[in-house]
C-alpha positions as CSV (number, residue, x, y, z in Angstrom):
1,M,42.2,-47.7,-61.7
2,Q,44.4,-46.7,-58.8
3,L,47.1,-49.1,-60.0
4,G,47.1,-47.3,-63.4
5,L,47.8,-43.9,-61.8
6,I,50.6,-45.2,-59.6
7,L,52.3,-46.7,-62.7
8,A,51.9,-43.5,-64.7
9,A,53.4,-41.5,-61.9
10,A,56.3,-44.0,-61.6
11,D,57.3,-43.6,-65.2
12,G,57.4,-39.9,-64.8
13,G,54.9,-39.2,-67.4
14,V,52.2,-37.5,-65.5
15,V,54.4,-35.7,-63.1
16,D,56.7,-34.4,-65.8
17,G,53.7,-33.3,-67.8
18,L,52.3,-31.3,-64.9
19,K,55.6,-29.7,-64.3
20,T,55.9,-28.6,-67.8
21,T,52.3,-27.3,-67.9
22,A,52.9,-25.3,-64.7
23,S,56.1,-23.9,-66.0
24,E,54.4,-22.8,-69.2
25,I,51.5,-21.2,-67.4
26,G,53.9,-19.4,-65.1
27,H,55.9,-18.1,-68.0
28,K,52.8,-16.9,-69.9
29,F,51.6,-14.9,-66.8
30,G,55.0,-13.5,-66.1
31,F,55.8,-15.5,-63.0
32,N,59.1,-14.6,-61.4
33,T,60.4,-16.9,-58.7
34,S,62.7,-14.4,-56.9
35,L,59.9,-11.8,-56.9
36,F,57.4,-14.4,-55.6
37,I,59.8,-15.4,-52.7
38,S,60.4,-11.7,-51.8
39,Q,56.7,-11.1,-51.8
40,L,56.1,-14.2,-49.7
41,I,58.8,-13.0,-47.2
42,G,57.2,-9.5,-47.1
43,F,53.8,-11.1,-46.5
44,F,55.1,-13.1,-43.6
45,I,56.8,-10.0,-42.1
46,V,53.5,-8.0,-42.5
47,A,51.5,-10.9,-41.0
48,F,54.0,-11.2,-38.1
49,V,53.9,-7.4,-37.4
50,L,50.1,-7.3,-37.7
51,H,49.8,-10.3,-35.4
52,R,52.3,-8.9,-32.9
53,F,51.1,-5.2,-32.9
54,A,47.5,-5.3,-34.1
55,F,45.8,-8.7,-33.5
56,K,47.3,-9.3,-30.0
57,P,46.3,-5.9,-28.7
58,L,42.9,-6.3,-30.3
59,Q,42.5,-9.7,-28.7
60,G,43.5,-8.2,-25.3
61,I,41.0,-5.4,-25.8
62,L,38.3,-7.8,-26.8
63,A,39.1,-10.1,-23.8
64,E,39.0,-7.1,-21.5
65,R,35.7,-6.0,-23.0
66,E,34.4,-9.5,-22.7
67,S,35.3,-9.6,-19.0
68,K,33.7,-6.1,-18.5
69,I,30.5,-7.4,-20.1
70,A,30.6,-10.5,-18.0
71,E,31.1,-8.3,-14.9
72,S,28.3,-6.1,-16.0
73,L,26.0,-9.1,-16.5
74,A,27.0,-10.4,-13.1
75,A,26.3,-7.0,-11.5
76,A,23.0,-6.9,-13.3
77,E,22.1,-10.3,-11.9
78,R,23.1,-9.2,-8.4
79,M,21.1,-6.0,-8.8
80,K,18.1,-8.1,-10.0
81,A,18.5,-10.3,-7.0
82,D,18.8,-7.3,-4.7
83,L,15.8,-5.7,-6.4
84,A,13.8,-8.9,-5.8
85,K,14.9,-9.0,-2.2
86,A,14.0,-5.3,-1.8
87,D,10.6,-6.0,-3.4
88,E,10.0,-8.9,-0.9
89,E,11.1,-6.6,1.9
90,R,8.7,-3.9,0.7
91,K,5.9,-6.4,0.5
92,R,6.7,-7.6,4.0
93,V,6.8,-4.0,5.4
94,L,3.5,-3.2,3.6
95,A,1.9,-6.3,5.1
96,E,3.1,-5.4,8.6
97,A,1.9,-1.8,8.1
98,G,-1.5,-3.1,6.9
99,L,-1.7,-5.3,10.0
100,A,-0.7,-2.5,12.3
101,A,-3.2,-0.2,10.6
102,N,-6.0,-2.7,11.0
103,K,-5.0,-3.1,14.7
104,I,-5.1,0.7,15.2
105,I,-8.5,0.9,13.4
106,E,-9.9,-1.9,15.6
107,E,-8.6,-0.2,18.7
108,A,-10.1,3.1,17.5
109,R,-13.4,1.4,16.9
110,A,-13.3,-0.2,20.4
111,A,-12.4,3.1,22.0
112,S,-15.1,4.8,20.0
113,A,-17.7,2.2,21.1
114,R,-16.6,2.7,24.8
115,I,-16.8,6.5,24.5
116,T,-20.1,6.2,22.7
117,E,-21.5,3.9,25.5
118,L,-20.1,6.2,28.2
119,E,-21.6,9.3,26.5
120,L,-24.9,7.5,26.1
121,Q,-24.9,6.6,29.7
122,K,-24.1,10.2,30.6
123,A,-26.9,11.4,28.3
124,V,-29.4,9.0,29.8
125,A,-28.4,10.0,33.3
126,G,-28.7,13.7,32.3
127,A,-32.1,13.1,30.8
128,K,-33.2,11.2,33.9
129,E,-32.0,14.0,36.1
130,I,-33.8,16.6,34.0
131,M,-37.0,14.4,34.2
132,D,-36.6,14.1,37.9
133,K,-36.2,17.8,38.3
134,A,-39.1,18.5,36.0
135,K,-41.2,15.9,38.0
136,Q,-40.2,17.6,41.3
137,A,-41.0,21.0,39.9
138,N,-44.3,19.7,38.6
139,D,-45.1,18.1,41.9
140,A,-44.2,21.4,43.7
141,D,-46.4,23.3,41.3
142,L,-49.2,20.8,41.7
143,A,-48.9,21.0,45.5
144,R,-48.8,24.8,45.3
145,M,-51.8,24.9,43.0
146,K,-53.8,22.5,45.2
147,A,-53.0,24.7,48.2
148,E,-54.2,27.8,46.3
149,L,-57.2,25.9,45.1
150,R,-58.1,24.8,48.6
151,R,-57.7,28.4,49.9
152,E,-59.8,29.7,47.0
153,V,-62.5,27.0,47.4
154,G,-62.6,27.6,51.1
155,R,-62.9,31.4,50.5
156,L,-65.6,30.8,47.9
157,V,-67.5,28.4,50.3
158,V,-67.3,30.9,53.0
159,A,-68.4,33.7,50.7
160,T,-71.2,31.6,49.3
161,S,-72.4,30.4,52.7
162,T,-72.4,34.0,53.9
163,K,-74.5,35.1,51.0
164,V,-76.9,32.1,51.3
165,T,-77.4,32.3,55.0
166,G,-77.2,36.0,55.2
167,K,-75.2,36.1,58.3
168,I,-71.5,36.7,58.9
169,L,-69.7,33.6,59.8
170,T,-67.2,33.5,62.6
171,I,-63.6,32.5,62.2
172,D,-64.4,29.1,63.7
173,D,-67.2,28.6,61.2
174,Q,-65.0,29.7,58.3
175,K,-62.3,27.2,59.3
176,R,-64.8,24.4,59.7
177,L,-66.3,25.0,56.3
178,A,-62.9,25.3,54.6
179,E,-61.8,22.0,56.2
180,E,-65.0,20.3,55.0
181,A,-64.5,21.6,51.5
182,N,-60.9,20.4,51.5
183,R,-61.9,17.0,52.6
184,D,-64.5,16.8,49.8
185,L,-61.9,17.9,47.3
186,A,-59.4,15.4,48.5
187,A,-61.8,12.6,48.2
């Protein structure tokens, strides 16, 4: 099949037929070669002007914009890294603050326990002192009351003995009876 096409083209039959057909079609549609060439030259001039004054500046603007976007993305990545670093620093500072706060709390608890113990000892000492003073006051009152009781019992014994015996006792008798009464009370 390929050999048949090559032979047909060599004789000029197929190529000449295509030329004729193209010429007829161009004539039917009103094809003008000089007009076509002038439009083709105008197209290339417009394409050159657009390329020179429109496309190149647009490409420059797009390249500049692309570099700005790349810079913005890099800046965003740096900010992200800085933010992560700042977050780690914040966590570290919070952890240190927590440890310091716990230490302060423990120190305050220890100080409170020492103060509580000291105040408890002071309170116990104060209570003991109050109890000692009360015991001393009680002992003094008891001694005073016993002395009053002895005097009163001695006086009653003397008064009773005087009434029972019907005679007035001498001072020596009164002392002797008072001493005997005191001995009986003491026993």
